[in-house]
N, C-alpha and C positions, 0 to 999 in steps of 0.2 A: 819340414814336408818329408809326404813319405810317399813311395812310387810302390807304381803295384802295371809290374809287365804283363801282356799277354802279348800273343796271337802262334807263338813258334809251336813250330811241329817239323816232321820228315813231306820232306818234296820231293821230285824229280829234278835228276839237273835241266835246266831252263822254264822254270814253274817258275810260281809268285806267288806267296804271301806276305800280310797284311802284320806288323806290331802292331801296337798300342800299346800306351804310356797314361795310364793314370796319377794323376796326383790330388793326395790329402792334403789340408794340416793346412795349406796356406792361396793366397792364391797365383796361379806360377805366371799370369802375362806382360811381365813387363821383364821377364827376364830371362839367358837364353839354359833351352834345355838343348842337348846331345844326343850321340847316340855312341858307341865301344859297343867293341862285338874282343869276345878271347877266346880262343880253338884252344885245342889240349897243347897242354907244355912252352905253346906264347906265353908274351905281353899283351896286354885288355892296347885294343891299337881303338881308333879312331876312327866315327865311321862319317858323322856329323853333326851338325849343332844348325838352327833357330831364333835367332830373334823371338826378341817377345812377341812382335806385332805381325809375327810371321812374314817381314818382308825381305829378311838377311837371310840366307842358310850356306851353308858351305859344307862340302862333301873330302871324302875320301875322291883319292882318285882310283883307287880300285875299284870305288860301287857308281863313277862317274855316272848318268847320262842312265842308268841299273834298280839308281835308288830315291826315293818322292821322300824328302821330310814334310810333316805341313800340321799345320794345328789347327783347334780347336780349344780358344781357348774357355772360350763359353759352359763347355767342358770340361775345362780343366787335363784338356789331354793333349798328345801327340801323338803323333803317326812313324812307320817307318814303313814305308815302301818296297816291295823287295823284288826286282821281274828276270829272270833271264838269271836266274839264277845259280850255278857253279860250285864244282861242288866243293875250291878252298872257301866258301861263305861259310860255307861248314862253322858251326863257333856259338857258344851264352853268348846273347844280345842284352846287353842291361843303356838302359835311360836315366839319366842322372842329371841333374839341378844344378847349373851354379848356381846360382842363387846372385844374381848381377847384372844390366845389361849386357846389349852389347855391345863393343871399342873397339877400336882402330881396331884389335887384332883376334884375328878366332883363336876360342878356348878350343885346342886342339890337346890336352893333357889332365888325365884321369886330376891331377893336380887341384887342377882350376876348376871342381864338382865337387858341389860341400852334398848331396843327395844322388845312394844308389837304389835301382831296381834294384829288387834278388834275379834277376835276368830272366831269362827268356830257350829256349837251347831249338839253334834252326839246326836241324841233318840236311843237308842236302846231294841228293843219292845224283853219283855219275852209269 
C-alpha cells in the first residue's frame, strides 16, 4: 500500500491544521492506521492510531485533548485534526499502515507498522 500525506504548513501557536493521509493500492478499512511525528534531532514518536472501523482510537499523552484522528473508509483516507497547536508540535508528520486489525495492545512503536507515507511538515510559530 502507498500512503500520501498532505495538509502540513506554517501555523501560529494556538491555531489548527488538518492532515490527510490517502492510501492507494489496497483497501485499508480493516486495519490499524497510525500517525507519528519526528522533530529535528529527535526520534520518531507516536501521535495516535485508529482501528479499521474507527471505533478504537488511542493518543499519546502529549496530544490528548488537542488532536483528533478519524477515518473515511469510503475514501481510504485517515485524518489528523490538530488544535491548540504549540511550538513543540513542530515536526514532520507521518501516517503509517499497520497491515493488521487492532488487537489488545495499541501499536505505538514505529516497528509495528509496515508502510509509511512521505511525511508532511508542520511548523508552529510562537
